[in-house]
C-alpha positions in Angstrom: 31.7 87.8 115.9 31.7 89.9 119.1 33.9 93.1 119.3 36.2 91.4 121.7 36.7 88.4 119.4 37.3 90.7 116.4 39.9 92.7 118.4 41.7 89.4 119.3 41.6 88.4 115.6 43.1 91.7 114.5 45.7 91.5 117.2 46.7 88.0 116.2 47.0 89.0 112.5 49.0 92.1 113.4 51.4 90.1 115.6 52.0 87.5 112.9 52.7 90.1 110.3 54.9 92.0 112.7 57.0 88.9 113.6 57.4 88.1 109.9 58.7 91.6 109.4 61.0 91.2 112.4 62.4 87.8 111.3 62.7 88.7 107.7 63.2 92.4 107.0 64.5 93.6 110.4 66.7 90.6 111.2 69.7 89.7 109.1 72.4 87.4 110.4 75.7 89.0 111.3 74.6 92.5 110.4 75.0 95.4 112.7 72.0 97.7 113.4 72.7 101.4 113.1 71.1 104.1 115.2 69.1 105.3 112.2 67.8 101.8 111.5 66.9 101.3 115.1 65.0 104.6 115.1 62.9 103.7 112.1 62.2 100.2 113.6 61.1 101.9 116.9 58.9 104.2 115.0 57.4 101.2 113.3 56.6 99.4 116.5 55.3 102.4 118.3 53.2 103.4 115.3 51.8 99.9 115.1 50.8 100.2 118.8 49.1 103.5 118.3 47.2 102.2 115.2 45.9 99.3 117.4 45.0 101.8 120.1 42.9 103.6 117.4 41.3 100.4 116.4 40.4 99.5 120.0 38.8 102.9 120.5 36.7 102.4 117.4 35.8 98.7 118.1 35.8 98.4 121.9 35.2 101.9 123.2 37.3 104.7 124.7 37.8 103.1 128.2 39.3 99.9 126.8 41.5 101.9 124.4 42.8 104.3 127.1 43.4 101.3 129.4 45.5 99.7 126.7 47.5 102.9 126.1 48.1 103.3 129.9 49.2 99.7 130.2 51.4 100.0 127.1 53.2 103.1 128.3 53.7 101.4 131.7 55.2 98.3 130.1 57.3 100.4 127.7 58.8 102.4 130.5 59.6 99.2 132.5 61.1 97.8 129.3 63.5 100.7 129.1 64.8 99.9 132.6 65.0 96.2 131.4 67.1 97.2 128.4 69.7 98.9 130.6 70.2 95.5 132.3 70.5 93.9 128.9 73.3 96.3 128.0 75.2 95.4 131.1 74.9 91.6 130.3 76.1 92.1 126.7 79.1 94.2 127.9 80.0 91.7 130.7 80.2 88.7 128.2 81.9 90.8 125.5 79.3 89.8 122.9 80.1 91.1 119.4 77.7 93.6 117.9 76.9 91.4 114.9 75.4 88.8 117.3 73.2 91.2 119.2 70.1 90.9 116.9 69.9 87.1 116.9 70.4 86.8 120.7 67.9 89.6 121.4 65.4 88.0 119.0 65.5 84.6 120.9 65.4 86.4 124.2 62.3 88.4 123.2 60.5 85.3 121.9 61.1 83.6 125.2 59.9 86.7 127.0 56.6 86.7 125.0 56.0 83.0 125.9 56.8 83.5 129.6 54.6 86.6 129.9 51.7 84.9 128.2 52.0 82.1 130.8 52.2 84.6 133.7 49.3 86.6 132.5 47.1 83.5 132.1 48.0 82.5 135.6 47.2 86.0 136.9 43.8 86.1 135.1 42.8 82.8 136.7 44.0 83.8 140.2 42.2 87.1 140.1 39.0 85.5 138.9 39.2 82.9 141.7 40.7 85.1 144.5 39.9 88.8 143.8 41.6 89.7 147.1 44.9 88.9 145.5 44.8 92.4 143.9 45.5 93.8 147.3 48.6 91.7 147.6 49.6 93.0 144.1 49.1 96.5 145.4 51.2 96.1 148.4 53.9 94.4 146.3 54.0 97.4 143.9 54.3 99.8 146.8 57.3 97.9 148.1 58.8 97.6 144.6 58.3 101.3 143.9 59.9 102.3 147.3 62.9 100.0 146.7 63.4 101.4 143.1 63.1 105.0 144.2 65.6 104.6 147.1 68.1 102.4 145.1 71.7 103.5 145.1 74.2 103.3 142.3 76.1 100.5 144.1 72.9 98.4 143.8 73.4 98.2 140.0 72.8 94.8 138.4 75.9 92.6 138.4 75.8 89.8 135.8 78.4 87.8 137.6 76.1 87.6 140.7 73.1 86.6 138.7 71.4 83.3 139.8 71.2 81.9 136.2 74.8 82.6 135.5 76.0 81.0 138.7 73.8 78.0 138.2 74.8 77.4 134.6 78.5 77.9 135.4 78.3 75.3 138.2 76.1 72.6 136.6 76.7 72.9 132.8 79.6 72.8 130.4 80.4 76.4 129.5 83.2 77.6 127.2 84.4 81.2 127.1 86.1 80.9 123.8 84.8 83.0 120.9 81.4 81.6 119.9 81.6 82.7 116.2 77.9 83.1 116.1 77.2 79.6 117.6 75.2 78.7 120.7 76.9 75.4 121.3 80.4 74.0 120.5 81.6 70.4 120.4 85.0 69.9 121.9 86.6 66.5 122.8 83.3 64.8 121.8 81.4 66.9 124.4 78.9 69.6 123.9 79.6 73.0 125.5 77.3 76.0 125.8 78.8 79.3 124.5 78.5 82.8 126.0 75.6 83.4 123.5 73.6 80.6 125.2 74.4 82.1 128.6 73.2 85.5 127.5 70.0 84.2 126.0 69.1 82.4 129.3 70.1 85.5 131.4 67.9 87.8 129.2 65.0 85.4 129.7 65.5 85.2 133.4 65.9 89.0 133.7 62.6 89.5 131.8 60.8 87.1 134.1 62.0 89.1 137.1 60.8 92.3 135.5 57.5 90.7 134.6 56.9 90.2 138.4 56.7 94.0 138.6 55.1 94.8 135.3 52.3 92.3 135.1 50.7 93.2 138.5 51.0 96.9 137.5 49.0 96.2 134.3 46.4 94.3 136.3 46.0 97.5 138.4 45.1 99.4 135.3 42.8 96.8 133.8 41.7 93.2 134.6 40.5 92.7 131.0 42.7 89.9 129.6 42.6 91.5 126.1 44.1 94.8 127.5 46.7 92.9 129.6 47.8 90.6 126.8 48.0 93.1 124.0 49.8 95.9 126.0 52.4 93.4 127.2 53.1 91.9 123.8 53.2 95.2 121.9 55.7 96.5 124.5 57.9 93.4 124.3 57.9 93.3 120.5 59.7 96.7 120.3 62.4 95.8 122.8 65.1 94.9 120.2 64.9 98.1 118.2 64.7 100.0 121.5 67.9 98.3 122.7 69.9 99.5 119.7 68.4 103.0 120.1 69.2 103.3 123.8 72.5 101.4 124.2 74.5 104.6 123.6 72.4 106.6 126.0 72.4 104.6 129.2 73.7 107.6 131.2 71.1 110.0 129.8 68.2 108.5 131.8 69.6 108.6 135.3 66.2 109.5 136.9 63.9 107.3 134.8 63.9 104.6 137.5 62.6 107.2 140.0 59.8 108.2 137.5 58.9 104.5 137.1 59.0 104.1 140.9 56.5 107.0 141.4 54.2 105.3 138.9 54.4 102.0 140.6 53.7 103.6 144.0 50.7 105.4 142.5 49.3 102.2 140.9 49.9 100.3 144.1 47.9 102.9 146.1 45.2 102.9 143.4 44.9 99.1 143.7 44.7 99.2 147.5 42.1 102.0 147.5 40.0 100.5 144.7 37.3 99.3 147.2 36.8 102.9 148.6 37.4 105.1 145.5 37.2 104.6 141.8 39.9 106.5 139.9 39.1 106.9 136.1 41.5 105.2 133.8 42.3 108.5 132.0 43.7 109.8 135.4 46.1 106.9 135.4 47.2 107.7 131.8 47.9 111.3 132.8 49.9 110.3 135.9 52.0 107.8 133.8 52.7 110.3 131.0 53.6 113.1 133.5 55.8 111.0 135.7 57.7 109.3 132.9 58.0 112.4 130.7 59.0 114.5 133.7 61.7 112.0 134.8 63.2 111.9 131.2 63.2 115.7 131.0 64.8 115.9 134.5 67.5 113.4 133.5 68.2 115.5 130.4 68.8 118.8 132.3 70.1 117.5 135.6 73.7 116.8 136.3 74.6 113.1 135.9 75.0 111.2 139.1 78.5 110.8 140.3 80.0 113.0 137.7 81.6 116.5 138.3 80.0 119.4 136.4 82.9 119.5 133.9 82.1 115.9 132.7 78.5 116.6 131.9 77.8 117.1 128.2 
C-alpha cells in the first residue's frame, strides 16, 4: 500500500467514525445546543484536523501536510463567512432552536456530496486543461475585490434568494409551524415546510461559496488528496461552529476583508505560478496573518454603523 493510499484509508476511517459521533453523540432530536457544548464539539473537530495534519506530515511529508493545513484554514475561514449567511436564513424563516441541529446536519451532508462532485470535476478539468488555473486565478482576484469593497447594504437577503423564489413559485409551500417535520399533508396534498426550504437554501448557499473556496484550494495544491481532505474536514465542523458563532455575528465585522486579501493573494499566486514559485509555507503564513489580523482588528475596532456608545 502506497503512502497516498494509506492516507486515503485513514481519512476514510476518520470520517466514518466522526460522522457516527456526529449522528449519535452530537445530534439529539429536539435538543438545543449550548455554547459550552458547541465549544467542545468545535475543539473536537479542529483537534481531529490537526491530528490528521500530523499524520500527513509523518506519512506524506511536510509539503503535503502544510498544503493541507493551508487549505484547511482557507476553507475554515470561508466557512465562517458562510455561517453568517446561515444565521440570516434561520432568522428569516423563524426556525425554532430545537430544529437547528437536524436541519444543519442534512445541509452539511448535502454540502459534502456537492463539494466532492465539484472537486472531482475540478481535478479532471485541471488535468485536461491546465490553463484553467489562470481562469481560477482571475476569478479569485475578482471575488476578493468584490468581497473587500462590499457594503453593508449588500448583505445577503433570504427573500431575494433564487432557490427561495423558485420554490415559492413552483412548489407547494406552507408557512405554518412545521413541528419538526419537513413535509405536511393538507387536503390530500403534500406541502413543503419552512424546514425543507431552509435545507435547500443552505445547500444552494454552500454551492455558491464552493465556487470561491474550491478554486482557492486548487491554488494551494492540485493534489486531490489535499483538496478533498481539507474541504471535508472544514465542512464537518460547520454545525458546531454555527452554534458557537451565532451569538457573535457582529464581532467579526472585518473578517470578510481578511478573507478577501487572502483570495487576492491566492489569485495573484495562481496567475504568477508560471514565472515564480512561492513555497507553500509562505501561503500558510499569509493566511494565518490575514485571518488572525482581521479577527483581532474586528475585536478592537468600532463596529460598523454603530456609535461609540453602543460598542461593548
